[in-house]
C-alpha positions as a Markdown table, in Angstrom:
| # | Residue | x | y | z |
|---|---|---|---|---|
| 1 | Met | -52.0 | -34.0 | -24.1 |
| 2 | Thr | -51.1 | -37.8 | -23.7 |
| 3 | Glu | -50.1 | -38.7 | -20.6 |
| 4 | Ala | -46.8 | -40.1 | -22.2 |
| 5 | Thr | -46.2 | -36.4 | -23.2 |
| 6 | Trp | -47.1 | -35.0 | -20.0 |
| 7 | Val | -44.5 | -37.1 | -18.4 |
| 8 | Leu | -42.1 | -36.3 | -20.7 |
| 9 | Val | -43.0 | -32.5 | -20.5 |
| 10 | Leu | -42.4 | -33.0 | -16.9 |
| 11 | Leu | -38.6 | -34.9 | -16.9 |
| 12 | Cys | -37.8 | -31.7 | -19.1 |
| 13 | Ile | -39.0 | -29.4 | -16.8 |
| 14 | Leu | -37.2 | -31.0 | -13.9 |
| 15 | Leu | -33.9 | -30.7 | -16.2 |
| 16 | Thr | -33.7 | -26.8 | -15.7 |
| 17 | Pro | -32.2 | -26.6 | -12.1 |
| 18 | Phe | -28.9 | -27.5 | -13.9 |
| 19 | Ala | -29.3 | -24.5 | -16.3 |
| 20 | Ala | -29.6 | -22.5 | -12.9 |
| 21 | Ala | -26.5 | -24.1 | -11.2 |
| 22 | Gly | -24.6 | -23.5 | -14.7 |
| 23 | Leu | -25.4 | -19.6 | -14.7 |
| 24 | Ala | -24.6 | -19.6 | -10.8 |
| 25 | Leu | -21.4 | -21.2 | -11.2 |
| 26 | Ile | -20.9 | -18.8 | -14.1 |
| 27 | Asn | -21.4 | -15.6 | -12.2 |
| 28 | Ala | -19.2 | -16.9 | -9.7 |
| 29 | Gly | -15.8 | -17.7 | -11.7 |
| 30 | Leu | -16.4 | -14.5 | -13.6 |
| 31 | Gly | -16.3 | -12.5 | -9.6 |
| 32 | Arg | -13.7 | -11.9 | -7.6 |
| 33 | Ser | -12.6 | -14.6 | -4.9 |
| 34 | Arg | -13.4 | -12.6 | -2.1 |
| 35 | Ser | -16.9 | -12.7 | -3.2 |
| 36 | Ala | -17.5 | -16.5 | -4.3 |
| 37 | Ala | -19.5 | -17.6 | -1.7 |
| 38 | His | -21.8 | -14.8 | -1.5 |
| 39 | Thr | -22.8 | -15.1 | -5.0 |
| 40 | Met | -23.4 | -18.9 | -5.0 |
| 41 | Leu | -25.5 | -18.0 | -1.3 |
| 42 | Ala | -27.3 | -15.2 | -3.4 |
| 43 | Ser | -28.3 | -17.8 | -6.1 |
| 44 | Leu | -29.7 | -19.7 | -4.0 |
| 45 | Cys | -31.7 | -17.3 | -2.0 |
| 46 | Val | -32.9 | -15.6 | -4.8 |
| 47 | Ile | -34.3 | -19.0 | -6.4 |
| 48 | Gly | -36.2 | -19.5 | -2.8 |
| 49 | Val | -37.7 | -15.4 | -2.8 |
| 50 | Ala | -38.6 | -15.8 | -6.7 |
| 51 | Ala | -40.6 | -18.8 | -5.8 |
| 52 | Leu | -42.2 | -17.5 | -2.8 |
| 53 | Ala | -43.0 | -14.7 | -4.5 |
| 54 | Tyr | -44.4 | -16.3 | -7.5 |
| 55 | Leu | -46.5 | -18.6 | -5.1 |
| 56 | Thr | -47.9 | -15.3 | -3.6 |
| 57 | Cys | -49.3 | -13.8 | -6.7 |
| 58 | Gly | -47.1 | -14.2 | -9.6 |
| 59 | Phe | -48.6 | -17.2 | -11.1 |
| 60 | Ala | -52.0 | -15.4 | -10.3 |
| 61 | Trp | -51.3 | -12.6 | -12.9 |
| 62 | Gln | -49.5 | -14.7 | -15.3 |
| 63 | Ser | -52.1 | -17.4 | -15.2 |
| 64 | Phe | -52.0 | -19.3 | -18.7 |
| 65 | Ser | -54.2 | -19.6 | -22.4 |
| 66 | Gly | -56.9 | -20.4 | -21.4 |
| 67 | Gly | -56.7 | -19.0 | -17.3 |
| 68 | Ala | -58.7 | -16.3 | -15.9 |
| 69 | Ala | -57.4 | -12.9 | -17.0 |
| 70 | His | -58.4 | -9.3 | -17.4 |
| 71 | Ala | -59.0 | -7.9 | -20.9 |
| 72 | Leu | -58.8 | -4.2 | -22.2 |
| 73 | Leu | -61.6 | -4.1 | -24.9 |
| 74 | Ile | -60.2 | -2.1 | -28.1 |
| 75 | Ala | -61.8 | -1.1 | -31.3 |
| 76 | Gly | -64.0 | -4.0 | -30.1 |
| 77 | Lys | -61.5 | -6.8 | -29.2 |
| 78 | Pro | -60.3 | -7.8 | -26.5 |
| 79 | Trp | -56.5 | -7.5 | -25.8 |
| 80 | Ser | -55.6 | -9.6 | -22.5 |
| 81 | Trp | -53.5 | -7.9 | -20.3 |
| 82 | Ile | -52.9 | -9.5 | -17.0 |
| 83 | Gly | -53.9 | -12.8 | -15.2 |
| 84 | Ala | -56.9 | -13.1 | -13.2 |
| 85 | Gly | -56.3 | -16.4 | -11.2 |
| 86 | Pro | -56.2 | -16.6 | -7.7 |
| 87 | Leu | -53.4 | -16.0 | -5.0 |
| 88 | Phe | -51.3 | -18.5 | -2.9 |
| 89 | Leu | -52.3 | -21.0 | -6.3 |
| 90 | Arg | -55.9 | -21.3 | -4.5 |
| 91 | Arg | -58.1 | -23.6 | -6.7 |
| 92 | Met | -54.7 | -25.4 | -8.4 |
| 93 | Ser | -56.1 | -28.7 | -10.5 |
| 94 | Trp | -53.0 | -31.2 | -9.4 |
| 95 | Asp | -54.0 | -33.5 | -12.4 |
| 96 | Thr | -52.0 | -34.3 | -15.6 |
| 97 | Ser | -53.6 | -31.0 | -17.4 |
| 98 | Pro | -50.9 | -28.5 | -18.5 |
| 99 | Ala | -51.6 | -26.1 | -16.1 |
| 100 | Pro | -49.3 | -27.7 | -13.0 |
| 101 | Leu | -46.7 | -27.9 | -16.0 |
| 102 | Ile | -46.7 | -24.4 | -16.4 |
| 103 | Leu | -46.6 | -23.6 | -12.7 |
| 104 | Leu | -43.6 | -25.6 | -12.3 |
| 105 | Leu | -41.8 | -24.4 | -15.4 |
| 106 | Gly | -42.6 | -20.5 | -14.4 |
| 107 | Met | -41.9 | -21.2 | -11.1 |
| 108 | Phe | -38.1 | -22.4 | -12.3 |
| 109 | Ser | -38.0 | -19.7 | -15.0 |
| 110 | Val | -38.5 | -17.0 | -12.6 |
| 111 | Gly | -35.8 | -18.0 | -10.6 |
| 112 | Leu | -33.5 | -18.5 | -13.1 |
| 113 | Ser | -34.6 | -14.9 | -14.9 |
| 114 | Ala | -34.4 | -13.7 | -11.2 |
| 115 | Met | -30.3 | -14.9 | -10.7 |
| 116 | Ile | -29.8 | -13.1 | -14.2 |
| 117 | Pro | -28.6 | -9.9 | -12.4 |
| 118 | Leu | -26.5 | -10.9 | -9.7 |
| 119 | Gly | -24.1 | -11.3 | -12.5 |
| 120 | Ala | -24.2 | -7.3 | -13.1 |
| 121 | Gly | -23.9 | -6.7 | -9.5 |
| 122 | Ser | -20.8 | -9.1 | -8.8 |
| 123 | Asp | -18.9 | -7.8 | -5.9 |
| 124 | Arg | -21.1 | -5.1 | -4.9 |
| 125 | Trp | -24.7 | -6.1 | -4.5 |
| 126 | Arg | -25.9 | -6.2 | -0.8 |
| 127 | Leu | -27.7 | -9.7 | -0.6 |
| 128 | Ser | -30.3 | -7.9 | 1.3 |
| 129 | Ala | -31.1 | -5.8 | -1.2 |
| 130 | Ser | -30.9 | -8.4 | -4.0 |
| 131 | Leu | -33.8 | -10.2 | -2.5 |
| 132 | Leu | -36.1 | -7.2 | -2.1 |
| 133 | Ser | -35.3 | -6.6 | -5.6 |
| 134 | Thr | -35.9 | -10.4 | -7.0 |
| 135 | Ala | -39.3 | -9.9 | -4.9 |
| 136 | Leu | -40.2 | -7.4 | -7.0 |
| 137 | Phe | -39.2 | -8.7 | -10.2 |
| 138 | Ala | -40.7 | -12.1 | -9.5 |
| 139 | Gly | -44.4 | -10.7 | -7.8 |
| 140 | Phe | -45.0 | -8.0 | -10.7 |
| 141 | Thr | -42.0 | -7.9 | -13.8 |
| 142 | Tyr | -41.8 | -11.0 | -14.7 |
| 143 | Pro | -45.4 | -12.6 | -14.4 |
| 144 | Leu | -47.0 | -9.6 | -16.4 |
| 145 | Phe | -44.6 | -9.8 | -19.5 |
| 146 | Ala | -45.1 | -13.4 | -19.1 |
| 147 | His | -49.0 | -12.9 | -19.5 |
| 148 | Trp | -48.3 | -10.9 | -22.2 |
| 149 | Val | -46.4 | -14.1 | -24.0 |
| 150 | Trp | -47.2 | -17.4 | -22.4 |
| 151 | Gly | -50.0 | -16.6 | -20.6 |
| 152 | Gly | -52.5 | -15.7 | -23.7 |
| 153 | Gly | -51.8 | -12.0 | -23.5 |
| 154 | Trp | -52.0 | -9.8 | -26.2 |
| 155 | Leu | -48.1 | -10.5 | -27.7 |
| 156 | Arg | -49.5 | -13.5 | -28.2 |
| 157 | Gln | -52.2 | -12.5 | -29.7 |
| 158 | Ile | -50.6 | -10.7 | -32.4 |
| 159 | Gly | -48.6 | -13.8 | -32.9 |
| 160 | Phe | -45.7 | -13.1 | -30.8 |
| 161 | Leu | -43.4 | -16.6 | -30.7 |
| 162 | Asp | -41.1 | -17.1 | -27.7 |
| 163 | Thr | -39.8 | -20.9 | -27.7 |
| 164 | Gly | -38.2 | -21.2 | -24.7 |
| 165 | Gly | -37.7 | -18.2 | -23.0 |
| 166 | Ala | -35.6 | -15.7 | -24.6 |
| 167 | Ala | -38.2 | -12.5 | -23.9 |
| 168 | Val | -39.6 | -14.0 | -20.8 |
| 169 | Ile | -36.3 | -15.4 | -18.8 |
| 170 | His | -33.6 | -14.0 | -20.8 |
| 171 | Val | -34.4 | -10.8 | -22.3 |
| 172 | Ser | -36.6 | -9.2 | -18.9 |
| 173 | Gly | -33.5 | -10.5 | -16.9 |
| 174 | Gly | -30.8 | -8.7 | -19.0 |
| 175 | Leu | -33.1 | -5.6 | -18.8 |
| 176 | Thr | -33.2 | -6.1 | -15.2 |
| 177 | Ala | -29.2 | -6.2 | -14.9 |
| 178 | Leu | -28.9 | -3.6 | -16.9 |
| 179 | Ala | -30.8 | -1.4 | -14.6 |
| 180 | Ile | -28.7 | -3.0 | -12.1 |
| 181 | Ala | -25.2 | -2.6 | -13.2 |
| 182 | Trp | -26.8 | 1.4 | -13.8 |
| 183 | Ile | -27.7 | 2.1 | -10.5 |
| 184 | Leu | -24.6 | 0.1 | -8.6 |
| 185 | Gly | -21.8 | 1.5 | -10.7 |
| 186 | Pro | -18.6 | 0.2 | -11.3 |
| 187 | Arg | -16.9 | -1.9 | -8.8 |
| 188 | Arg | -14.3 | 0.5 | -6.5 |
| 189 | Gly | -10.8 | 0.6 | -9.2 |
| 190 | Lys | -12.7 | -0.7 | -12.2 |
| 191 | Tyr | -11.7 | 2.5 | -13.9 |
| 192 | Ser | -9.3 | 5.2 | -13.8 |
| 193 | Asp | -9.2 | 8.5 | -15.7 |
| 194 | Gly | -12.3 | 6.7 | -17.8 |
| 195 | Met | -10.2 | 4.1 | -18.7 |
| 196 | Pro | -11.6 | 0.5 | -17.6 |
| 197 | Ala | -9.0 | -1.4 | -15.6 |
| 198 | Ala | -9.3 | -5.7 | -16.4 |
| 199 | Ile | -10.4 | -7.4 | -13.2 |
| 200 | Pro | -10.3 | -11.1 | -15.0 |
| 201 | Gly | -12.5 | -13.5 | -13.3 |
| 202 | His | -11.3 | -15.6 | -10.2 |
| 203 | Asn | -12.1 | -19.0 | -11.6 |
| 204 | Gly | -12.3 | -19.9 | -15.6 |
| 205 | Ile | -12.6 | -23.4 | -14.5 |
| 206 | Leu | -15.8 | -22.3 | -12.6 |
| 207 | Val | -17.2 | -20.8 | -15.9 |
| 208 | Leu | -16.8 | -23.1 | -18.5 |
| 209 | Phe | -18.3 | -26.1 | -16.3 |
| 210 | Gly | -21.1 | -24.1 | -16.0 |
| 211 | Gly | -21.5 | -23.5 | -19.5 |
| 212 | Leu | -22.0 | -27.0 | -20.0 |
| 213 | Leu | -24.4 | -27.7 | -17.3 |
| 214 | Ala | -26.6 | -24.8 | -18.8 |
| 215 | Leu | -26.5 | -27.0 | -22.1 |
| 216 | Val | -28.5 | -29.7 | -19.9 |
| 217 | Gly | -30.7 | -27.2 | -18.2 |
| 218 | Trp | -31.7 | -25.7 | -21.4 |
| 219 | Leu | -32.4 | -28.5 | -23.6 |
| 220 | Gly | -34.7 | -29.3 | -21.0 |
| 221 | Leu | -36.2 | -25.5 | -21.3 |
| 222 | Asn | -36.5 | -25.5 | -24.6 |
| 223 | Val | -37.9 | -28.8 | -24.9 |
| 224 | Ala | -40.9 | -28.2 | -22.7 |
| 225 | Gly | -41.5 | -24.6 | -23.6 |
| 226 | Ala | -42.0 | -25.7 | -27.2 |
| 227 | Val | -44.6 | -28.1 | -26.3 |
| 228 | Leu | -46.6 | -25.8 | -24.0 |
| 229 | Phe | -46.2 | -22.9 | -25.5 |
| 230 | Asn | -45.6 | -23.7 | -29.2 |
| 231 | Gly | -47.5 | -26.5 | -29.6 |
| 232 | Val | -44.8 | -29.1 | -30.5 |
| 233 | Thr | -45.6 | -32.1 | -30.7 |
| 234 | Pro | -43.3 | -35.7 | -29.4 |
| 235 | Gly | -41.4 | -37.1 | -31.6 |
| 236 | Gly | -39.1 | -35.4 | -34.6 |
| 237 | Gly | -40.2 | -31.9 | -33.3 |
| 238 | Ile | -38.6 | -32.1 | -30.1 |
| 239 | Val | -35.4 | -34.0 | -31.8 |
| 240 | Leu | -35.0 | -30.3 | -33.7 |
| 241 | Val | -35.3 | -28.2 | -30.6 |
| 242 | Ala | -32.7 | -30.1 | -29.0 |
| 243 | Val | -30.7 | -29.8 | -32.3 |
| 244 | Asn | -31.4 | -26.6 | -32.7 |
| 245 | Thr | -30.3 | -25.8 | -28.8 |
| 246 | Leu | -26.5 | -27.7 | -29.3 |
| 247 | Leu | -26.2 | -26.0 | -32.7 |
| 248 | Ala | -26.7 | -22.3 | -31.7 |
| 249 | Ser | -24.9 | -23.1 | -28.6 |
| 250 | Gly | -21.5 | -24.6 | -30.6 |
| 251 | Ala | -21.2 | -21.8 | -33.2 |
| 252 | Ala | -21.9 | -19.5 | -31.1 |
| 253 | Cys | -18.9 | -20.4 | -28.9 |
| 254 | Leu | -17.0 | -21.3 | -31.7 |
| 255 | Thr | -17.3 | -17.8 | -33.3 |
| 256 | Thr | -16.2 | -16.3 | -29.9 |
| 257 | Ala | -13.0 | -18.4 | -29.9 |
| 258 | Ala | -12.6 | -16.8 | -33.3 |
| 259 | Ile | -13.3 | -13.2 | -32.5 |
| 260 | Thr | -11.1 | -13.2 | -29.5 |
| 261 | Arg | -8.3 | -14.3 | -31.1 |
| 262 | Ser | -8.2 | -12.5 | -34.2 |
| 263 | Arg | -8.7 | -9.5 | -31.8 |
| 264 | Tyr | -5.8 | -10.7 | -29.0 |
| 265 | Gly | -3.9 | -13.4 | -30.2 |
| 266 | Arg | -5.6 | -16.0 | -28.2 |
| 267 | Pro | -9.0 | -17.3 | -27.4 |
| 268 | Asp | -10.5 | -15.9 | -24.4 |
| 269 | Ala | -11.8 | -18.7 | -22.1 |
| 270 | Ser | -14.4 | -16.7 | -20.3 |
| 271 | Leu | -15.8 | -14.8 | -23.2 |
| 272 | Cys | -15.9 | -18.1 | -25.3 |
| 273 | Ala | -18.0 | -19.7 | -22.6 |
| 274 | Asn | -20.1 | -16.3 | -22.6 |
| 275 | Gly | -20.8 | -16.7 | -25.8 |
| 276 | Trp | -21.7 | -20.5 | -25.3 |
| 277 | Val | -24.4 | -18.9 | -23.0 |
| 278 | Gly | -25.4 | -16.3 | -25.4 |
| 279 | Gly | -25.9 | -18.9 | -28.5 |
| 280 | Leu | -28.4 | -20.6 | -25.8 |
| 281 | Val | -29.7 | -18.0 | -24.9 |
| 282 | Ala | -30.3 | -16.8 | -28.6 |
| 283 | Ser | -31.8 | -20.8 | -29.4 |
| 284 | Ser | -34.6 | -20.3 | -26.5 |
| 285 | Ala | -36.3 | -18.3 | -29.0 |
| 286 | Ile | -36.1 | -20.3 | -32.0 |
| 287 | Ala | -35.6 | -24.0 | -31.4 |
| 288 | Ser | -38.5 | -25.0 | -32.8 |
| 289 | Leu | -39.0 | -22.4 | -35.6 |
| 290 | Val | -35.9 | -22.4 | -37.6 |
| 291 | Asn | -33.9 | -25.7 | -39.3 |
| 292 | Pro | -30.8 | -27.1 | -38.1 |
| 293 | Leu | -28.4 | -24.1 | -41.0 |
| 294 | Ala | -30.3 | -20.9 | -39.6 |
| 295 | Ala | -29.8 | -22.1 | -35.8 |
| 296 | Ala | -26.1 | -22.3 | -36.3 |
| 297 | Leu | -26.2 | -18.7 | -38.0 |
| 298 | Ile | -28.1 | -17.5 | -35.3 |
| 299 | Gly | -25.7 | -18.9 | -33.3 |
| 300 | Val | -22.6 | -17.5 | -34.9 |
| 301 | Val | -24.5 | -13.7 | -35.3 |
| 302 | Ala | -25.1 | -14.2 | -30.9 |
| 303 | Gly | -21.4 | -15.2 | -30.3 |
| 304 | Ala | -19.9 | -12.3 | -32.5 |
| 305 | Ile | -22.8 | -9.6 | -30.5 |
| 306 | Val | -21.4 | -11.5 | -26.9 |
| 307 | Ala | -18.2 | -11.0 | -28.1 |
| 308 | Leu | -17.8 | -7.4 | -29.3 |
| 309 | Ser | -20.4 | -6.1 | -27.2 |
| 310 | Val | -19.1 | -6.8 | -24.2 |
| 311 | Glu | -15.5 | -4.9 | -24.6 |
| 312 | Met | -18.1 | -2.1 | -26.0 |
| 313 | Leu | -20.3 | -1.8 | -22.8 |
| 314 | Asp | -17.4 | -1.7 | -20.7 |
| 315 | Leu | -15.1 | 0.4 | -22.7 |
| 316 | Arg | -17.9 | 3.1 | -24.2 |
| 317 | Leu | -20.6 | 3.4 | -21.7 |
| 318 | Ala | -18.7 | 2.4 | -18.7 |
| 319 | Leu | -21.0 | 0.1 | -17.5 |
| 320 | Asp | -19.0 | -3.0 | -14.9 |
| 321 | Asp | -21.2 | -5.8 | -16.1 |
| 322 | Pro | -18.6 | -8.6 | -14.1 |
| 323 | Gly | -20.9 | -11.7 | -15.6 |
| 324 | Gly | -21.5 | -10.1 | -18.6 |
| 325 | Ala | -25.2 | -10.5 | -18.0 |
| 326 | Ile | -26.5 | -7.8 | -20.6 |
| 327 | Ser | -24.4 | -8.9 | -23.5 |
| 328 | Val | -25.3 | -12.8 | -23.4 |
| 329 | His | -28.7 | -12.5 | -21.7 |
| 330 | Gly | -30.0 | -8.9 | -23.2 |
| 331 | Leu | -28.8 | -8.7 | -26.3 |
| 332 | Ala | -28.1 | -12.3 | -27.7 |
| 333 | Gly | -31.6 | -12.7 | -26.3 |
| 334 | Ile | -33.2 | -9.8 | -28.6 |
| 335 | Trp | -31.6 | -11.1 | -31.8 |
| 336 | Gly | -32.8 | -14.4 | -31.1 |
| 337 | Ile | -36.4 | -13.0 | -30.8 |
| 338 | Leu | -36.2 | -11.0 | -34.1 |
| 339 | Ala | -34.0 | -13.8 | -35.7 |
| 340 | Ala | -37.3 | -16.2 | -35.4 |
| 341 | Gly | -38.9 | -13.4 | -37.4 |
| 342 | Ile | -36.6 | -13.4 | -40.3 |
| 343 | Phe | -35.2 | -16.7 | -40.2 |
| 344 | Gly | -38.1 | -19.0 | -38.9 |
| 345 | Ser | -41.9 | -18.7 | -38.8 |
| 346 | Gly | -42.3 | -15.9 | -36.3 |
| 347 | Asp | -43.9 | -12.8 | -37.9 |
| 348 | Trp | -41.4 | -10.1 | -38.2 |
| 349 | Leu | -43.3 | -7.2 | -36.8 |
| 350 | Ala | -45.0 | -9.6 | -34.0 |
| 351 | Gln | -41.3 | -10.0 | -33.1 |
| 352 | Thr | -40.4 | -6.2 | -33.2 |
| 353 | Ala | -43.3 | -5.0 | -31.0 |
| 354 | Gly | -42.1 | -7.5 | -28.5 |
| 355 | Val | -38.5 | -6.1 | -28.4 |
| 356 | Ala | -40.3 | -2.8 | -29.0 |
| 357 | Thr | -42.2 | -4.1 | -25.5 |
| 358 | Leu | -39.2 | -5.0 | -23.9 |
| 359 | Leu | -36.7 | -2.0 | -24.5 |
| 360 | Gly | -40.0 | 0.5 | -24.0 |
| 361 | Phe | -41.7 | -0.6 | -21.4 |
| 362 | Val | -39.9 | -3.8 | -18.8 |
| 363 | Phe | -36.5 | -1.8 | -18.9 |
| 364 | Pro | -38.3 | 1.5 | -17.5 |
| 365 | Leu | -40.3 | -0.7 | -15.5 |
| 366 | Ser | -37.3 | -2.6 | -13.8 |
| 367 | Tyr | -35.2 | 0.5 | -13.9 |
| 368 | Gly | -38.1 | 2.5 | -12.1 |
| 369 | Ile | -38.7 | -0.2 | -9.6 |
| 370 | Asn | -34.8 | -0.4 | -8.6 |
| 371 | Trp | -34.2 | 3.4 | -8.3 |
| 372 | Thr | -36.7 | 3.7 | -6.0 |
| 373 | Leu | -36.1 | 0.4 | -3.8 |
| 374 | Asn | -32.2 | 2.2 | -4.0 |
| 375 | Arg | -33.9 | 5.3 | -2.9 |
| 376 | Phe | -35.4 | 4.1 | 0.7 |
| 377 | Tyr | -32.5 | 1.0 | 0.9 |
| 378 | Pro | -29.9 | 1.2 | -0.5 |
| 379 | Gln | -28.4 | -1.3 | -2.8 |
| 380 | Arg | -24.8 | -1.0 | -3.0 |
| 381 | Val | -22.5 | -2.3 | -0.1 |
| 382 | Ala | -20.7 | 0.0 | 1.9 |
| 383 | Pro | -16.7 | 0.8 | 0.7 |
| 384 | Asp | -15.4 | -0.9 | 3.7 |
| 385 | Gly | -17.7 | -4.0 | 2.3 |
| 386 | Glu | -16.1 | -4.1 | -1.0 |
| 387 | Arg | -12.7 | -3.5 | 0.4 |
| 388 | Gln | -13.1 | -6.5 | 2.4 |
| 389 | Gly | -14.9 | -8.5 | 0.1 |
| 390 | Met | -18.9 | -9.6 | 0.1 |
| 391 | Asp | -17.9 | -13.2 | 1.9 |
| 392 | Leu | -16.6 | -11.7 | 4.8 |
| 393 | His | -18.3 | -8.6 | 5.1 |
| 394 | Glu | -21.9 | -10.1 | 4.5 |
| 395 | Leu | -21.2 | -13.8 | 5.6 |
| 396 | Gly | -18.4 | -13.5 | 8.0 |
| 397 | Ala | -16.6 | -16.2 | 6.0 |
| 398 | Gly | -14.6 | -16.4 | 2.5 |
| 399 | Ala | -14.8 | -19.1 | 0.1 |
| 400 | Tyr | -11.1 | -20.0 | -0.1 |
| 401 | Pro | -10.0 | -19.8 | 3.9 |
| 402 | Glu | -6.9 | -21.7 | 3.2 |
| 403 | Phe | -6.1 | -18.9 | 0.2 |
| 404 | Val | -4.8 | -15.4 | 0.2 |
| 405 | Thr | -7.8 | -13.6 | -1.7 |
| 406 | His | -6.4 | -9.9 | -1.1 |
| 407 | His | -3.8 | -8.4 | -2.6 |
| 408 | Glu | -1.4 | -6.7 | -0.8 |
| 409 | Asp | -2.0 | -3.3 | -2.8 |
| 410 | Phe | -6.0 | -3.4 | -2.1 |
| 411 | Leu | -5.5 | -3.8 | 1.2 |
| 412 | Ser | -2.6 | -0.8 | 1.9 |
| 413 | Arg | -5.8 | 1.4 | 0.2 |
């Protein structure tokens, strides 16, 4: 890697916090007003805990291609399954090799992935419980799967491709969000006689602005991932990544707008923002692997998946996911992974094996870890806390103290 390429990748990595900022605003805007400050603080704290866990053991277990790793010998061939680097970043070479860049990208990526479940647990997930869950996710679940994909592990060995983290960051985070939503149960008042009640987000402007911020972060994330993990060289390949990222997100947003207008008479702003992010998520798998027309088509399908699955999960499966994390990051990410094999240079069987691993290993692992944690340290806030609002109950002050954020009918219950 030349020094110019190293600097370019570093600059792209430094854009990725915009994706985290966008996601935090989306989660806050789609939740209730009396939990807005709690959601934003949880986002900051989750990023901090994830970085510390990644420092402690996460990067050691993720490692990087060519780094130290443990392997199993099967049929005479070694299959790498977990990194074997030193804990606490000891003996890390702070030079212009790819290793420091992979570390920095991983530290931002694990924080972004750990933020995804906050959207599913909005308005009822205790701050301390979310941080404990994050420590376990960032210290073990994330780096284990990241090693398999980005660290030269067995999935990479069979040809699995993930340009910017659709699998590593988004589907792993989305499946953890599914586990959290399942364990916590729906918000108080969400279901009555089996039918879901609409609980709209409190601030659509935050949601839409968060989508714009996310685009900036995704451009950096996809470009950095394409160079570090897929061998894209500076020049036209990087431009293709940026073009495909924008096309996928824009096509997804427009598709969601068309579907919601057809179904409800008017476009739904919050669903359109989620569709936009769903397109970004899908682009993370395919940005350097397909042509622009295919990227736009993949975005169209991602937007349709988000628009239709949010309602299905809510109505058919009684999964209360205020931020749409399961649909946006889980389902759209899975589609992007498969699309890399259908439309791009990825191997179809390898991409399918990656999805099967996520569904058959990562989700049960995430669910088991959080279920066990919930048995010893309940993750859901007490009923009085949910009634009062997470801001007042856990922080002692609301995000909007000059406005009334509780309806009288809610307080009278």
